[in-house]
N, C-alpha and C positions, 0 to 999 in steps of 0.2 A: 460522480464526485470522486475526487481523490480522497485518500485518507490522510490524516495528520497524526503526529505523536505529540501528546501534551507534556507539560512540565512534570506530570506525575510519573513519567518514565523513570524506572529504577536501573536502567542499563543492564538488564539481566541477560542480554544477548540472544534471547530465544526467537525474536521476530525476524531478524536479518536473514538467517538461512532459510526461512519459510517462504520468502517472497520469490515467486517464480520469475519476476521481471527484473530482479536486482534493484528495485526502487528504494530499498531501505539501506542506509549506511550510518556509520557513527558520525554524529555532528560534533560541535565543539563541547557540548555538555551532555546532550542526550542523543538518541537515535533520531534520524530525520527521514522523511519520505520524499522522494523526487516526484512531484505531481505529474511530470511529463512521462514517467514510467509506470505510475500506479494505475492499474485498471480494476482495482478492488478484486483482483483475481478472476475477473470475467475472462472467459476463454480457457482458463485453467481449472478452476474450482467453482463450486456453487456459492461459497462464502469466502470472504477475505481470510486467508490463513493466519496473517499476523494477529488479527483480532481473536482468532480461536486460541492461540497459544499465549497471549499476553496475560500474565498473572495479575496485573493491576488495572486492567481494563482502561488503558490510556490511549486507545487508537480510534477516535471517532471519525465521522465523515467531516471533510473540510467544506463547510457551507459557503466558502468563498470560491469554490471550484466545482460548480454544479455541472455534471455530465450525465446524460441518459445512458441506459444500458447499451443502446445502439452505438453511441459515441465511444463508450468504453470498449465495445467489441471492435470498432474500427481502429482504435488505438492499439489494442491487442494484436490485431492483424498486421499493423505496421511494425510494431516492436518485434514481433516474431518472424517477420519477413514473409508472411503468408498473404499479404495484400496483393 
């Protein structure tokens, strides 16, 4: 699954630099995650780094974008040019 940022986001700016895929960017009102770039940090880390640093716990899994760990790894390989 991709991750999403909810309306609880306080725009603290700590999640964006933690994303190894560059999936997080400033949206119109809050930060947003590009689901095509989000691998939940699979391939980079054991846990999503944005979730680890978020002070308000507003980055859950996007239940509308279900992906297995294998699918996330394939996406990671494509994004990083290792495929």
